[in-house]
SEPA-616739 format. One record per atom (N, C-alpha, C): x, y, z. Coordinates in steps of 0.2 Angstrom, whole numbers, padded with zeros to 4 digits, always signed. Each point is the difference from the previous one (the first is absolute). Layout:
# residues N
XYZ/...
END
This chain:
# residues 329
+0004-0006+0000/-0004+0006+0000/+0004+0006+0000/-0003+0006-0002/+0004+0006+0000/-0004+0005+0004/+0003+0003+0005/-0003+0006+0004/+0001+0006-0002/-0004+0005-0001/+0001+0007-0002/-0004+0004+0006/+0001+0006+0000/-0003+0004+0005/-0007-0001+0002/-0004-0001-0005/-0008-0001+0001/-0002-0006-0004/+0004-0005-0003/-0003-0005-0003/+0005-0006+0001/-0003-0006-0002/+0004-0006+0001/-0002-0004-0007/+0006-0002-0003/-0001-0004-0006/+0001-0007+0001/-0004-0004-0003/+0000-0007+0001/+0004-0003-0006/+0004-0005+0002/+0004-0004-0005/-0005-0003-0006/-0005-0003+0002/-0004-0004-0005/-0007+0004-0002/+0000+0006+0003/-0006+0004-0002/-0006-0001+0004/-0006+0004-0001/-0006-0001+0003/-0005-0002-0006/-0004-0005+0002/-0005-0002-0005/-0007-0001+0003/-0005+0000-0004/-0007-0001+0003/-0003-0006-0004/-0002-0005+0003/-0004-0006-0004/-0007+0003-0002/-0001-0002-0006/-0007+0002-0003/-0002-0005-0005/-0006+0001-0003/-0002-0003-0006/-0001+0004-0006/+0001-0002-0006/-0001+0004-0006/-0007-0001-0002/-0002+0003-0005/-0007+0000-0002/-0003-0007-0003/+0005-0004+0000/-0002-0007-0002/+0000-0005+0006/+0001+0003+0006/+0000-0004+0006/+0007-0004+0001/+0005+0002-0003/+0007-0003+0001/+0004+0004+0005/+0004-0004+0004/+0004+0003+0005/+0005+0004-0003/+0002+0006+0003/+0006+0004-0002/+0002+0004+0005/+0007+0002+0000/+0003+0004+0005/+0001+0007-0003/-0003+0005+0004/+0000+0007-0002/+0006+0003+0003/+0005+0003-0004/+0006+0003+0003/-0002+0007+0003/+0002+0001+0006/-0001+0006+0003/+0006+0005+0001/+0005-0003-0002/+0007+0004+0001/+0004-0003+0005/+0006+0002+0000/+0005-0002+0005/+0001+0003+0006/-0003+0006+0001/+0001+0005+0006/-0006+0001+0003/+0000+0001+0007/-0006+0002+0003/+0002+0004+0006/-0004+0004+0003/+0001+0004+0006/+0001-0004+0006/+0004+0002+0005/+0001-0004+0007/+0000+0006+0005/-0002-0003+0006/+0000+0005+0006/+0003-0004+0006/+0002+0003+0005/+0003-0003+0006/-0004+0002+0006/-0003-0004+0004/-0004+0001+0006/+0003-0003+0006/+0003+0004+0004/+0004-0003+0005/+0006-0005-0003/-0001-0007+0002/+0005-0004-0003/-0003-0005-0006/-0006+0002-0003/-0003-0003-0005/+0001+0003-0007/+0001-0004-0005/+0000+0003-0007/-0006-0002-0003/-0004+0005-0003/-0006-0001-0004/+0001+0002-0007/-0003-0004-0005/+0000+0002-0007/-0007+0001-0003/+0000+0004-0005/-0007+0001-0003/-0002-0005-0005/-0005-0004+0001/-0002-0005-0005/-0003+0004-0006/+0004-0001-0006/-0002+0004-0006/-0007-0002-0003/-0002-0006+0002/-0007-0002-0003/-0006+0003+0004/+0001+0001+0006/-0006+0003+0004/+0002+0007+0003/+0006+0002+0000/+0002+0006+0003/+0001+0000+0008/-0001-0006+0003/+0000+0000+0007/+0007-0002+0003/+0002+0003+0006/+0006-0002+0003/+0000-0006+0003/+0006-0004-0001/+0000-0007+0003/+0007-0001+0003/-0001-0003+0006/+0006-0002+0004/+0005-0004-0004/+0006+0001+0000/+0005-0004-0004/+0005-0003+0004/+0004+0004+0004/+0005-0003+0005/+0000+0004+0006/+0003-0003+0005/+0002+0003+0006/+0007+0001+0001/+0003+0006+0001/+0007+0001+0001/+0003-0004+0006/+0005-0003-0001/+0004-0004+0005/+0007+0003+0002/+0004+0001-0006/+0006+0003+0002/+0004+0001-0007/+0005+0005+0000/+0004+0001-0005/+0007+0000+0002/+0005-0004-0003/+0007-0001+0002/+0004+0001-0006/+0004+0006+0000/+0004+0001-0006/-0005+0000-0006/+0001-0005-0005/-0003+0001-0006/-0006-0006+0000/-0002-0002+0005/-0005-0006+0001/-0006+0003+0004/-0006-0001-0003/-0006+0002+0003/-0004-0006+0001/-0003+0000+0006/-0004-0006+0003/-0007+0002+0001/-0004-0003-0003/-0008+0002+0000/-0003-0007+0002/-0006+0001+0003/-0004-0005+0002/-0007+0000-0003/-0002-0006-0003/-0007+0000-0003/-0005-0002+0005/+0002-0004+0005/-0004-0001+0006/+0005-0002+0005/-0003-0003+0006/+0004-0002+0006/+0005-0005-0001/-0001-0004-0006/+0004-0006-0001/+0004+0000-0007/-0002+0005-0004/+0004+0000-0007/+0003+0007-0001/+0007-0001-0001/+0004+0006-0001/+0003+0000-0007/+0002+0006-0002/+0003+0001-0007/+0006+0004+0001/+0006-0002-0003/+0006+0004+0000/+0001+0003-0007/+0001+0007+0000/+0002+0003-0007/+0007+0003+0001/+0004-0001-0005/+0007+0003+0000/+0000+0005-0005/+0003+0006+0002/+0001+0006-0005/+0005-0002-0006/-0003+0002-0006/+0005-0002-0006/+0003+0007-0002/+0006+0000-0002/+0003+0006-0003/+0003-0002-0007/-0002+0004-0004/+0001-0001-0007/+0005+0005-0003/+0004-0002-0004/+0005+0004-0004/-0001-0002-0008/-0005+0003-0003/-0002-0002-0007/+0006+0002-0004/+0001-0004-0005/+0005+0001-0006/-0003+0005-0005/+0004+0005-0001/-0003+0005-0005/+0000-0003-0007/+0003-0005-0001/-0001-0003-0007/-0007-0003-0001/-0004+0000+0005/-0007-0002+0000/-0005+0005-0002/+0003+0006-0003/-0004+0005-0002/-0003-0002-0007/-0005-0004-0001/-0002-0002-0006/-0004+0005-0004/-0001-0001-0007/-0004+0004-0004/-0007-0003-0001/-0001-0006+0001/-0006-0004-0001/+0000-0006+0003/-0006-0002+0003/-0001-0007+0004/-0006-0003-0003/+0001-0006-0002/-0006-0004-0003/-0001-0006+0004/-0006-0001+0003/-0002-0005+0004/-0005-0004-0003/+0000-0007+0000/-0005-0004-0003/-0001-0006+0005/-0006-0002+0000/-0002-0006+0004/-0004-0005-0005/+0001-0006+0001/-0002-0005-0005/-0007-0003+0001/-0002+0000+0006/-0006-0004+0002/+0002-0006+0004/-0004-0005+0001/+0002-0006+0004/-0006-0005-0001/+0001-0006+0003/-0006-0004+0000/-0005+0002+0005/-0004+0005-0002/-0005+0003+0004/-0002+0007-0003/+0000+0005+0004/-0003+0007-0002/+0006+0005+0002/+0006-0002-0001/+0005+0006+0001/+0000+0005-0006/+0001+0006+0002/-0001+0005-0005/+0005-0001-0006/-0002+0001-0006/+0005+0000-0006/+0000+0007-0003/+0006+0003+0002/+0001+0008-0002/+0007+0001-0003/+0000+0005-0003/+0007+0003-0003/-0001+0008+0002/+0005+0003+0003/+0000+0007+0001/+0007+0003-0001/+0001+0005-0004/+0006+0004-0001/-0001+0007+0003/+0006+0002+0004/+0000+0007+0003/+0007+0003-0002/-0001+0006-0003/+0006+0003-0002/+0002+0005+0006/+0006+0003+0000/+0002+0005+0005/-0004+0006-0001/-0003+0001-0006/-0004+0006+0000/-0007-0001+0002/-0002-0006+0002/-0006-0002+0003/-0005-0002-0005/+0002-0002-0006/-0005-0002-0005/-0001-0008+0001/-0006-0002-0001/-0003-0006+0001/-0002-0004-0006/+0002-0006-0001/-0004-0004-0005/-0002-0007+0004/-0006-0002+0000/-0003-0005+0004/-0004-0005-0005/+0001-0006+0002/-0004-0005-0003/-0003-0005+0005/-0007+0000+0001/-0003-0005+0004/-0002-0005-0004/+0003-0006+0001/-0002-0006-0004/-0004-0005+0003/-0001+0000+0007/-0005-0005+0003/+0000+0001+0007/-0005-0001+0003/-0001+0000+0008/+0002+0007+0003/-0001+0005-0004/+0001+0007+0003/-0005+0005-0003/+0000+0006+0003/-0004+0005-0003/+0005+0006-0001/+0000+0003-0006/-0004-0001-0006/+0003-0005-0004/-0003-0003-0005/+0002-0005-0005/+0002+0005-0006/+0005-0002-0004/+0001+0003-0006/+0007+0004+0000/+0001+0005-0005/+0006+0004+0000/-0002+0007+0002/+0005+0003+0004/-0002+0007+0003/+0007+0004+0000/-0001+0006+0000/+0006+0005+0001/-0002+0005+0006/+0005+0003+0003/-0002+0004+0006/+0006+0004+0002/+0000+0004+0005/+0005+0004+0002/-0001+0001+0008/+0006-0001+0003/+0000+0000+0007/+0004+0006+0003/-0002+0003+0005/+0004+0006+0003/+0007-0002+0002/+0004+0005+0001/+0007-0001+0002/+0001-0004+0007/-0005+0001+0004/+0001-0003+0007/-0002-0007-0001/-0005-0002-0003/-0002-0007-0001/+0006-0004-0004/+0003+0003-0005/+0005-0003-0004/+0006-0001+0004/+0002+0005+0004/+0006-0001+0005/-0001-0006+0005/-0007+0000+0002/-0001-0005+0005/+0001-0007-0003/-0002-0001-0006/+0001-0007-0003/+0007-0001-0002/+0003+0005-0003/+0007-0001-0002/+0005-0001+0006/-0002+0004+0006/+0004-0001+0006/+0000-0007+0003/-0006-0003-0001/-0001-0007+0003/+0005-0004-0004/+0000+0000-0006/+0005-0004-0004/+0007+0002+0002/+0001+0006+0000/+0007+0003+0002/+0003-0003+0006/-0004+0000+0005/+0002-0003+0007/+0000-0008+0000/-0003-0003-0005/+0001-0007-0001/+0007-0002-0004/+0004+0005-0002/+0006-0001-0003/+0000-0005-0006/-0004+0000-0005/-0001-0005-0004/+0006-0002-0004/+0005+0004-0001/+0006-0001-0004/+0004-0005+0004/-0001+0000+0006/+0004-0005+0005/-0004-0006+0001/-0006-0001-0003/-0004-0006+0002/+0002-0005-0006/-0003-0006+0002/+0001-0006-0005/-0005+0002-0006/+0001-0004-0006/-0004+0001-0006/-0007-0004+0001/+0000-0005+0004/-0006-0004+0001/-0001-0002+0007/-0006-0001+0003/-0002-0003+0006/-0006-0004-0001/+0000-0005+0004/-0006-0005-0001/-0001-0004+0006/-0007-0001+0002/-0002-0004+0005/+0000-0008-0003/+0000-0005+0004/+0000-0006-0002/-0007-0004+0000/-0005+0004-0001/-0006-0003-0001/-0003+0002-0007/-0006-0003-0002/-0002+0001-0007/-0006+0005+0001/-0003+0002-0006/-0006+0003-0001/+0000+0008+0003/+0006+0002+0001/+0000+0007+0002/+0001+0005-0006/+0000+0006+0001/+0001+0005-0005/+0007+0002-0001/+0002+0002-0006/+0007+0003-0002/-0001+0008+0000/+0005+0003+0003/+0000+0007+0000/+0007+0002-0003/+0000+0004-0005/+0006+0002-0004/+0001+0008+0000/+0006+0002+0002/+0001+0008+0000/+0006+0001-0004/-0001+0005-0005/+0005+0002-0004/+0002+0007+0002/+0007+0002+0000/+0002+0006+0002/+0004+0003-0006/-0002+0006-0002/+0003+0003-0006/+0004+0007+0002/+0006+0001-0003/+0003+0006+0001/+0004+0002-0006/-0001+0006-0002/+0003+0003-0006/-0002-0005-0006/-0007-0002+0000/-0002-0003-0006/+0002-0007-0001/+0003-0003+0006/+0002-0007-0001/-0002-0004+0006/-0002-0006-0001/-0002-0005+0006/+0007-0001+0004/+0000+0001+0006/+0006-0001+0004/-0001-0006+0005/-0007-0002+0001/-0001-0005+0005/-0007-0002-0001/-0001-0007+0000/-0007-0003+0000/+0000-0005+0006/-0004+0000+0004/-0001-0004+0006/-0006-0004-0001/+0001-0007+0000/-0006-0005+0000/-0001-0003+0006/-0006+0001+0003/-0002-0003+0007/-0006-0004-0001/+0001-0006+0001/-0006-0005+0001/-0002-0001+0007/-0006+0002+0001/-0003-0001+0007/+0002+0005+0005/+0003+0006-0002/+0002+0005+0005/+0005-0002+0005/+0005-0003-0003/+0006-0003+0004/+0005+0005+0001/+0000+0006-0003/+0005+0005+0000/+0001+0003+0007/+0004+0005+0001/+0001+0003+0006/-0006+0004+0002/+0000+0002+0007/-0006+0003+0003/-0001+0007-0004/+0006+0003-0001/-0001+0007-0003/-0003-0001-0007/+0002-0005-0003/-0002-0001-0007/-0008-0001+0000/-0002-0004+0005/-0007-0001+0000/-0004+0006+0002/+0003+0004+0004/-0003+0007+0002/-0001+0004-0006/+0005+0000-0005/-0001+0003-0006/-0005-0003-0005/-0001-0006+0000/-0005-0004-0004/-0007+0003+0002/-0001+0000+0007/-0007+0002+0002/-0001+0007-0002/+0005+0005+0000/-0001+0007-0002/-0001+0000-0007/+0003-0003-0004/+0000+0001-0008/-0006-0004-0002/-0002-0005+0003/-0006-0004-0003/-0007+0002+0002/+0000+0005+0004/-0007+0002+0003/-0002+0007-0001/+0005+0004-0002/-0001+0008+0000/-0005+0002-0006/+0000-0004-0005/-0004+0001-0006/-0007+0000+0002/-0002-0003+0005/-0007+0000+0003/-0002+0006+0003/+0004+0005+0001/-0001+0006+0004/+0001+0006-0005/+0002-0001-0006/+0001+0006-0004/-0005+0000-0007/+0000+0005-0003/-0004+0001-0006/+0004-0003-0006/-0003-0005-0004/+0003-0003-0006/-0004+0002-0006/+0003+0001-0005/-0003+0001-0007/+0000-0006-0004/-0006-0002-0002/+0000-0006-0004/+0003+0001-0007/+0004-0005-0002/+0003-0001-0007/-0004-0005-0003/-0004+0002-0005/-0005-0005-0003/+0003-0005-0004/+0006+0001-0003/+0003-0005-0004/+0007-0001+0003/+0002-0006+0000/+0007-0002+0003/+0005+0000-0006/+0000+0005-0004/+0005+0001-0005/+0007+0002+0003/+0005-0002-0002/+0001-0006-0005/-0003-0007+0003/-0001-0005-0004/-0003-0006+0002/+0004-0003+0006/-0004-0002+0006/+0003-0003+0006/-0004-0006+0001/+0004-0006+0001/-0004-0006+0001/-0003-0001+0006/-0006-0003+0000/-0003-0002+0006/+0003-0006+0004/+0001+0001+0006/+0003-0006+0005/+0006-0003-0004/+0004+0004-0003/+0006-0002-0003/+0006+0005+0001/+0006-0002-0001/+0005+0005+0000/+0004+0000-0007/+0004+0005-0001/+0004+0000-0006/+0006-0004+0000/+0002-0003-0005/+0007-0003+0000/+0002+0000-0007/+0007+0000-0001/+0003+0001-0006/+0003-0006-0003/-0001-0002-0006/+0002-0007-0002/+0005+0002-0006/+0006-0003+0001/+0006+0000-0005/+0002-0007-0002/-0002-0003-0005/+0002-0006-0002/-0003-0005+0006/+0004-0004+0003/-0002-0005+0005/+0001+0003+0007/+0002+0007+0000/+0001+0003+0007/-0006+0005+0001/-0002+0000+0007/-0005+0005+0002/+0002+0004+0006/-0002+0006-0001/+0001+0005+0006/-0007+0001+0003/-0001-0002+0006/-0007+0000+0003/+0000+0006+0005/-0004+0005-0001/-0001+0006+0004/-0005-0002+0006/+0002+0003+0006/-0004-0001+0005/-0006+0004-0001/-0006+0000+0004/-0006+0003-0001/+0001+0008+0000/+0004+0002+0005/+0002+0007+0001/+0004+0003-0006/+0004-0004-0003/+0004+0002-0005/-0004+0000-0007/-0005-0004+0000/-0004+0000-0006/-0004+0006+0000/-0003+0002+0006/-0004+0006+0001/+0005+0006-0001/+0006+0000+0002/+0004+0006-0002/+0001+0000-0007/+0001-0005-0004/+0001+0000-0007/-0006+0004-0003/-0006-0002+0003/-0006+0003-0003/-0001+0007+0001/+0002+0002+0006/+0000+0007+0002/+0005+0004-0005/+0006-0003-0002/+0004+0003-0005/-0003+0000-0007/-0003-0005-0002/-0004+0000-0006/-0005+0005+0000/-0003+0001+0006/-0006+0004+0000/+0002+0008-0002/+0006+0002+0002/+0002+0007-0001/+0004+0000-0006/+0001-0005-0004/+0004+0000-0006/-0004+0002-0006/+0003+0002-0006/-0003+0002-0006/-0001-0005-0005/-0006+0000-0003/-0001-0005-0006/+0004+0002-0006/+0002-0004-0004/+0004+0001-0006/-0002-0005-0005/+0002+0003-0006/-0001-0005-0006/+0007-0002-0003/+0005+0001+0004/+0007-0002-0002/+0001-0008+0000/+0004-0002-0004/+0002-0007+0000/+0006-0002+0005/+0001-0006+0002/+0005-0002+0004/+0001-0007-0001/+0006-0003+0002/+0002-0007-0001/-0002-0003+0006/-0005-0005+0000/-0002-0003+0006/+0005-0005+0003/+0001+0000+0006/+0005-0004+0004/-0003-0005+0005/-0006+0002+0002/-0003-0004+0005/-0007+0000-0001/-0003-0006+0002/-0008+0000+0000/-0002+0000+0007/-0005+0004+0001/-0003+0001+0007/-0006-0005+0001/+0001-0004+0005/-0005-0005+0001/-0003+0002+0007/-0005-0004+0002/-0004+0001+0006/+0002-0006+0005/+0002+0002+0006/+0002-0005+0005/-0006+0000+0005/-0003-0006+0001/-0005-0001+0004/+0001+0002+0008/-0005+0003+0003/+0000+0001+0007/-0001-0007+0004/+0005-0003+0001/-0001-0007+0003/-0001+0000+0007/+0000+0006+0003/-0001+0000+0008/-0008+0000+0000/-0004+0003-0005/-0007+0000+0001/-0003-0005-0003/-0005-0003+0003/-0004-0005-0003/-0008+0002+0000/-0004-0002-0004/-0007+0001+0000/-0002+0004-0006/-0007+0002+0000/-0003+0004-0005/+0003+0007-0001/-0001+0003-0005/+0002+0007-0001/-0004+0004+0005/+0003+0004+0004/-0004+0004+0005/-0002+0006-0003/+0002+0002-0006/-0002+0006-0003/-0002-0001-0007/-0006-0004-0001/-0002-0002-0006/-0003+0006-0004/-0001+0006+0003/-0003+0006-0003/+0006+0003-0005/+0006-0001+0002/+0005+0003-0004/+0001-0005-0006/-0001+0003-0006/+0001-0004-0007/+0004+0005-0004/+0005-0004-0004/+0003+0004-0005/-0004+0001-0006/+0001+0006-0003/-0004+0002-0006/+0002-0004-0006/+0007-0002+0000/+0002-0004-0006/+0004-0006+0003/+0000-0005-0004/+0004-0006+0002/+0007+0001-0002/+0005-0001+0004/+0007+0000-0002/+0003-0005-0004/+0004+0001-0005/+0003-0005-0004/+0007-0001+0002/+0004+0005+0001/+0007-0001+0002/+0003+0007+0002/+0005+0000+0003/+0004+0006+0002/+0007-0002-0001/+0003+0004-0004/+0007+0000-0001/+0004+0006+0001/+0007-0001+0002/+0003+0006+0002/+0008-0001-0001/+0003+0006+0000/+0008+0000+0000/+0002+0002+0007/-0005+0001+0004/+0002+0003+0007/-0002+0007+0000/+0000+0004-0005/-0002+0007+0000/-0007+0001-0004/-0001-0003-0005/-0006+0000-0004/-0004-0006+0002/-0007+0001+0001/-0004-0005+0002/-0006+0000-0005/-0001-0006-0004/-0005+0000-0005/-0005-0005+0002/-0007+0003+0001/-0005-0004+0002/-0004-0002-0006/-0002-0006-0002/-0004-0002-0005/-0006-0003+0002/-0006+0002-0003/-0006-0002+0002/-0004-0004-0005/-0005-0003+0002/-0005-0003-0005/-0005+0005-0002/-0001+0002-0006/-0005+0004-0002/+0001+0007+0001/+0007+0002+0001/+0002+0007+0002/+0007+0001-0003/+0001+0006-0002/+0007+0002-0002/+0005+0000+0006/+0006-0002-0001/+0005-0001+0005/+0002+0007+0003/+0002+0000+0006/+0002+0006+0004/+0008-0001+0002/+0004+0005-0001/+0007+0000+0002/+0002+0005+0004/+0003-0001+0006/+0001+0005+0005/+0008+0000+0000/+0002+0006+0001/+0008+0002+0001/+0001+0002+0007/+0004-0004+0004/+0001+0002+0007/+0006+0005+0000/+0004+0001-0005/+0005+0005+0000/+0007-0003+0002/+0000-0006+0003/+0005-0004+0002/-0001-0007+0000/+0005-0004+0001/+0000-0007+0000/-0002-0003+0007/-0006-0002+0001/-0002-0002+0007/+0004-0006+0002/+0001-0005-0004/+0004-0006+0002/+0007+0002+0002/+0003+0003-0005/+0007+0002+0001/+0002+0004+0007/-0005+0005+0001/+0001+0004+0006/-0002-0004+0006/-0004-0004+0000/-0002-0003+0007/+0002-0007+0001/+0002-0004-0005/+0002-0007+0001/+0006-0002-0003/+0003-0006+0001/+0006-0002-0003/-0001-0007-0004/+0004-0002-0004/-0001-0006-0004/-0001-0006+0005/+0003+0000+0006/+0000-0006+0005/-0007+0000+0002/-0004+0005+0000/-0007+0000+0002/-0005-0004-0005/+0003-0002-0006/-0004-0004-0004/+0001-0007+0002/-0005-0004+0001/+0001-0007+0002/-0003-0005-0005/
END
């Protein structure tokens, strides 16, 4: 937790259990912070769902950097103060977070946040809203999310974390600096560090509390429940879900062109093998069926059935900038 002068921030956030309009169970995100007050030796926090003050702990003692609190007469908790010295190399230009879903109703989302506070979001299943959206967040909210990842020191973390059970969700986070992917962390089942999980909660829920503008067409073409991968002969470069969405955000701001190029790779779709079950967003339909996507890394040509092809120019080679030959398997 984090204490400020007038508020307390919960590591996992505050949620309210409720039912949607179809009678299905859901958790409503209420934020990560709430007010607290101290009455004699007792600490109270404000319940965000009903506005009432609720007893949380009784103060027992504080020795140096350790705080001891009591939940009741027999249950005690110890908190140790954490001191951070974040690395300035963690000043990212863009963070992309994706969740895969699971064997159940875990949210399936993609979200990109730039240092200017620009948002691109896709709700693919078990979340609200569904579809593609853009938005803008204020400087305070952007800093809150970026700082959560900054304190996690992602550049010093492992590339992948995993629990040893099945049917859980996969979370991937891609960090971009100076237009280049400098780190992607894959986390199956929230096995990463506590600071990393704290950042997950912040980035995966804030879209529910801001205004988003609907993007009626997911142009350029973005596959449903699949990720991009590049095929070169018998070799494949598989992108993580967040890397696929990052490529889409780059294509989204690129210009269409009629120029020719020499194709070097075929773009194929890699299935979301973490998620099982029916399509949770059946309402999202592509206007045209895709035939093929070819690229040299800079120019991307989308060919459709019953429609003229579209070619996008990134202005740089996405593969050469972000990956190496050894990444092809």
